[in-house]
MDTraj code that builds the backbone (N, CA, C; nanometers):
import mdtraj as md
import numpy as np

residues = "MET LYS GLN ARG ILE GLN ARG LEU SER PRO HIS GLN ASN GLY LYS VAL ALA GLY VAL MET MET ALA LEU VAL SER LEU VAL ILE LEU VAL PRO PHE MET LEU ILE PHE TRP GLY PHE MET PRO HIS GLY GLU GLY PRO PRO LEU LEU MET VAL VAL PHE LEU PRO LEU LEU TYR LEU VAL PHE GLY TYR ILE GLY THR ALA ILE GLY CYS TRP ILE TYR ASN LEU VAL ALA GLY TRP VAL GLY GLY ILE GLU TYR GLU SER GLN ASP ALA".split()
xyz = np.array([
    [0.8193, 1.9224, -2.2501],
    [0.6775, 1.9124, -2.2741],
    [0.6104, 1.8933, -2.1361],
    [0.5067, 1.9777, -2.0956],
    [0.4473, 1.9583, -1.9793],
    [0.3396, 1.8650, -1.9885],
    [0.3114, 1.7897, -1.8978],
    [0.1953, 1.6891, -1.9013],
    [0.1392, 1.6818, -1.7676],
    [0.0188, 1.6299, -1.7440],
    [-0.0602, 1.6133, -1.6202],
    [-0.1028, 1.4797, -1.6100],
    [-0.0954, 1.4332, -1.4825],
    [-0.1595, 1.2986, -1.4470],
    [-0.2973, 1.3308, -1.4246],
    [-0.3914, 1.2955, -1.5029],
    [-0.5398, 1.3264, -1.4976],
    [-0.6136, 1.2347, -1.4093],
    [-0.5735, 1.0994, -1.4093],
    [-0.6511, 0.9925, -1.3482],
    [-0.5603, 0.8857, -1.2927],
    [-0.5851, 0.8189, -1.1792],
    [-0.5027, 0.7110, -1.1275],
    [-0.6081, 0.5984, -1.1112],
    [-0.5690, 0.4961, -1.1645],
    [-0.6659, 0.3822, -1.1383],
    [-0.6609, 0.3055, -1.0025],
    [-0.7674, 0.3229, -0.9362],
    [-0.7644, 0.2662, -0.7955],
    [-0.7340, 0.1265, -0.7801],
    [-0.7873, 0.0462, -0.8718],
    [-0.7840, -0.0975, -0.8633],
    [-0.6405, -0.1450, -0.9145],
    [-0.5906, -0.0900, -1.0228],
    [-0.4625, -0.1381, -1.0869],
    [-0.3437, -0.0913, -0.9678],
    [-0.3500, 0.0398, -0.9338],
    [-0.2577, 0.0805, -0.8389],
    [-0.2530, 0.0082, -0.7061],
    [-0.3871, -0.0206, -0.6643],
    [-0.4090, -0.0933, -0.5426],
    [-0.3390, -0.2283, -0.5299],
    [-0.3464, -0.2983, -0.6534],
    [-0.2981, -0.4289, -0.6603],
    [-0.1481, -0.4180, -0.6664],
    [-0.0890, -0.3321, -0.7343],
    [0.0480, -0.3239, -0.7280],
    [0.1081, -0.2886, -0.6012],
    [0.0434, -0.1916, -0.5429],
    [0.0997, -0.1424, -0.4059],
    [0.0752, -0.2403, -0.2927],
    [-0.0338, -0.3178, -0.3105],
    [-0.0636, -0.4348, -0.2128],
    [0.0412, -0.5371, -0.2238],
    [0.0699, -0.5896, -0.3492],
    [0.1633, -0.6895, -0.3632],
    [0.3083, -0.6465, -0.3286],
    [0.3420, -0.5158, -0.3634],
    [0.4687, -0.4768, -0.3173],
    [0.4824, -0.4850, -0.1700],
    [0.3905, -0.4250, -0.1004],
    [0.3974, -0.4296, 0.0395],
    [0.3972, -0.5614, 0.1169],
    [0.3331, -0.6502, 0.0530],
    [0.3364, -0.7857, 0.0879],
    [0.4838, -0.8432, 0.0757],
    [0.5321, -0.8180, -0.0349],
    [0.6759, -0.8800, -0.0609],
    [0.7750, -0.8256, 0.0201],
    [0.7747, -0.6798, 0.0472],
    [0.8524, -0.6198, 0.1389],
    [0.8421, -0.6584, 0.2783],
    [0.7176, -0.6973, 0.3040],
    [0.6914, -0.7381, 0.4485],
    [0.7625, -0.8763, 0.4656],
    [0.7630, -0.9642, 0.3636],
    [0.8288, -1.0959, 0.3629],
    [0.9782, -1.0741, 0.3789],
    [1.0288, -0.9788, 0.2974],
    [1.1770, -0.9682, 0.3139],
    [1.2206, -0.9252, 0.4376],
    [1.1461, -0.8474, 0.5005],
    [1.1727, -0.7991, 0.6511],
    [1.1390, -0.9003, 0.7498],
    [1.0292, -0.9715, 0.7372],
    [0.9772, -1.0636, 0.8473],
    [1.0544, -1.1821, 0.8497],
    [1.0918, -1.2525, 0.7349],
    [1.1703, -1.3752, 0.7483],
    [1.2973, -1.3708, 0.8115],
    [1.3975, -1.2563, 0.7986],
    [1.4983, -1.2563, 0.8686],
    [1.4843, -1.2297, 1.0316],
    [1.3942, -1.1517, 1.0545],
    [1.3452, -1.1207, 1.1953],
    [1.3035, -1.2575, 1.2679],
    [1.2130, -1.3388, 1.1883],
    [1.1803, -1.4490, 1.2541],
    [1.3010, -1.5478, 1.2710],
    [1.3907, -1.5626, 1.1825],
    [1.4988, -1.6324, 1.2061],
    [1.5858, -1.5928, 1.3167],
    [1.6078, -1.4715, 1.3480],
    [1.6793, -1.4103, 1.4545],
    [1.6162, -1.4526, 1.5750],
    [1.4824, -1.4250, 1.5826],
    [1.4056, -1.4554, 1.7019],
    [1.4182, -1.6038, 1.7453],
    [1.4075, -1.6905, 1.6544],
    [1.4091, -1.8307, 1.6702],
    [1.5579, -1.8714, 1.7235],
    [1.6525, -1.8063, 1.7021],
    [1.7865, -1.8224, 1.7388],
    [1.8164, -1.7889, 1.8949],
    [1.7177, -1.6995, 1.9444],
    [1.7422, -1.6461, 2.0672],
    [1.6380, -1.7096, 2.1712],
    [1.5360, -1.7638, 2.1223],
    [1.4238, -1.8270, 2.1977],
    [1.4689, -1.9744, 2.2576],
    [1.4064, -2.0003, 2.3611],
    [1.4303, -2.1314, 2.4180],
    [1.3777, -2.2413, 2.3317],
    [1.4370, -2.3589, 2.3233],
    [1.4011, -2.4770, 2.2405],
    [1.2499, -2.5006, 2.2508],
    [1.1742, -2.5098, 2.1331],
    [1.0368, -2.5499, 2.1325],
    [0.9486, -2.4106, 2.1517],
    [1.0068, -2.2997, 2.1659],
    [0.9482, -2.1781, 2.1740],
    [0.9829, -2.0916, 2.0541],
    [0.9071, -1.9900, 2.0211],
    [0.9393, -1.8938, 1.9140],
    [0.8078, -1.8166, 1.8678],
    [0.8382, -1.7435, 1.7696],
    [0.7107, -1.6746, 1.7053],
    [0.6378, -1.7716, 1.6398],
    [0.5041, -1.7613, 1.6348],
    [0.4224, -1.8462, 1.5472],
    [0.4491, -1.8342, 1.4115],
    [0.4563, -1.9502, 1.3415],
    [0.4809, -1.9569, 1.1923],
    [0.3550, -1.8883, 1.1242],
    [0.2324, -1.8909, 1.1820],
    [0.1121, -1.8269, 1.1176],
    [0.1413, -1.6776, 1.0867],
    [0.2398, -1.6085, 1.1627],
    [0.2590, -1.4782, 1.1417],
    [0.3390, -1.4474, 1.0092],
    [0.4203, -1.5600, 0.9507],
    [0.4756, -1.5311, 0.8252],
    [0.3712, -1.5319, 0.7141],
    [0.2538, -1.6036, 0.7346],
    [0.1626, -1.6051, 0.6329],
    [0.0557, -1.4810, 0.6604],
    [0.0240, -1.4687, 0.7840],
    [-0.0886, -1.3609, 0.8055],
    [-0.0343, -1.2150, 0.7850],
    [0.0803, -1.1800, 0.8333],
    [0.1271, -1.0401, 0.8235],
    [0.1463, -1.0029, 0.6675],
    [0.1984, -1.0716, 0.5809],
    [0.2088, -1.0292, 0.4494],
    [0.0699, -1.0220, 0.3820],
    [-0.0357, -1.1047, 0.4262],
    [-0.1593, -1.1075, 0.3718],
    [-0.2330, -0.9753, 0.4241],
    [-0.2046, -0.9319, 0.5440],
    [-0.2607, -0.8161, 0.6127],
    [-0.2017, -0.6992, 0.5352],
    [-0.0660, -0.6928, 0.5036],
    [-0.0045, -0.5821, 0.4419],
    [-0.0718, -0.5697, 0.2900],
    [-0.0981, -0.6923, 0.2390],
    [-0.1516, -0.6775, 0.0967],
    [-0.2801, -0.6241, 0.0960],
    [-0.3679, -0.6662, 0.1863],
    [-0.5075, -0.6010, 0.1997],
    [-0.5140, -0.4563, 0.2414],
    [-0.4396, -0.4212, 0.3363],
    [-0.4332, -0.2694, 0.3723],
    [-0.3704, -0.1888, 0.2730],
    [-0.2538, -0.2485, 0.2220],
    [-0.1900, -0.1732, 0.0974],
    [-0.2894, -0.1354, -0.0133],
    [-0.3695, -0.2467, -0.0422],
    [-0.4581, -0.2268, -0.1585],
    [-0.5733, -0.1189, -0.1249],
    [-0.6162, -0.1356, -0.0016],
    [-0.7316, -0.0341, 0.0408],
    [-0.6760, 0.0941, 0.0438],
    [-0.5701, 0.1154, 0.1121],
    [-0.5174, 0.2385, 0.1445],
    [-0.4762, 0.3098, 0.0063],
    [-0.4156, 0.2321, -0.0806],
    [-0.3810, 0.2966, -0.2208],
    [-0.4985, 0.3211, -0.3085],
    [-0.6005, 0.2299, -0.3018],
    [-0.7200, 0.2581, -0.3699],
    [-0.7986, 0.3903, -0.3188],
    [-0.7971, 0.4110, -0.1797],
    [-0.8632, 0.5284, -0.1365],
    [-0.7831, 0.6552, -0.1685],
    [-0.6450, 0.6472, -0.1564],
    [-0.5613, 0.7546, -0.2038],
    [-0.5795, 0.7792, -0.3542],
    [-0.5852, 0.6871, -0.4391],
    [-0.6214, 0.7226, -0.5791],
    [-0.7693, 0.7801, -0.6077],
    [-0.8500, 0.7365, -0.5299],
    [-0.9958, 0.7953, -0.5474],
    [-0.9928, 0.9353, -0.4898],
    [-0.9104, 0.9831, -0.3910],
    [-0.9062, 1.0931, -0.3440],
    [-0.8276, 1.1980, -0.4353],
    [-0.7171, 1.1358, -0.4934],
    [-0.6346, 1.2075, -0.6079],
    [-0.7307, 1.2433, -0.7167],
    [-0.8095, 1.1499, -0.7566],
    [-0.9007, 1.1680, -0.8896],
    [-0.9901, 1.2744, -0.8512],
    [-1.0592, 1.2786, -0.7304],
    [-1.1536, 1.3809, -0.6930],
    [-1.0851, 1.5112, -0.6991],
    [-0.9638, 1.5279, -0.6385],
    [-0.8989, 1.6511, -0.6230],
    [-0.8456, 1.7047, -0.7659],
    [-0.7976, 1.6096, -0.8350],
    [-0.7358, 1.6350, -0.9743],
    [-0.8485, 1.6973, -1.0622],
    [-0.9561, 1.6545, -1.0426],
    [-1.0859, 1.7157, -1.1061],
    [-1.0969, 1.8478, -1.0793],
    [-1.0816, 1.8952, -0.9505],
    [-1.0915, 2.0388, -0.9140],
    [-0.9709, 2.1375, -0.9614],
    [-0.8515, 2.0774, -0.9354],
    [-0.7286, 2.1502, -0.9500],
    [-0.6426, 2.1134, -1.0737],
    [-0.6810, 2.0181, -1.1327],
    [-0.6033, 1.9832, -1.2690],
    [-0.4949, 1.8696, -1.2590],
    [-0.4666, 1.8160, -1.1369],
    [-0.3813, 1.7049, -1.1354],
    [-0.2261, 1.7463, -1.1137],
    [-0.1515, 1.6535, -1.0976],
    [-0.0096, 1.6748, -1.0882],
    [0.0576, 1.7084, -1.2226],
    [0.1314, 1.8152, -1.2257],
    [0.2055, 1.8481, -1.3537],
    [0.3488, 1.8091, -1.3555],
    [0.3950, 1.7601, -1.4477],
    [0.5399, 1.7325, -1.4811],
    [0.5921, 1.7502, -1.6186],
    [0.7163, 1.7562, -1.6319],
    [0.7741, 1.7952, -1.7699],
    [0.8339, 1.6627, -1.8028],
    [0.8475, 1.6277, -1.9318],
    [0.8985, 1.5202, -1.9920],
    [0.9661, 1.5566, -2.1259],
    [1.0650, 1.4793, -2.1752],
    [1.1081, 1.5017, -2.3138],
    [1.1364, 1.3648, -2.3841],
    [1.1083, 1.3792, -2.5193],
    [1.1366, 1.2547, -2.5881],
    [1.3006, 1.2225, -2.5864],
    [1.3283, 1.0951, -2.5785],
    [1.4682, 1.0585, -2.5697],
    [1.5316, 1.0571, -2.7106],
])
top = md.Topology()
chain = top.add_chain()
for i, resn in enumerate(residues, 1):
    res = top.add_residue(resn, chain, resSeq=i)
    for name in ("N", "CA", "C"):
        top.add_atom(name, md.element.get_by_symbol(name[0]), res)
traj = md.Trajectory(xyz[None], top)
C-alpha cells in the first residue's frame, strides 16, 4: 500500500532531533575529555564548562535546524505531494 508523508511537525521533530544530538555529543565528548585530561600537565585540561555548553549548543542548533528542515519539507510537500513509501500490514 503506497502512502505519503504529508506533513512533519517542526516542533516535535525538532525536540527529538535536538535531544538526540545532545546525547550523542555527550557520548563523544566525555571520552575525549577523559583522554585529553590524561595527556595534559597536572592542573591543566579542557574546561569542564565544555561538557555542559557543547551538548546545550547541539540541542539548540539541532532543534532549530530540524524545525527549519521540517518547515521547508512541509512547504515543498504542498507543491509536489510529499515523500511516498510502500508499507504492508504485518
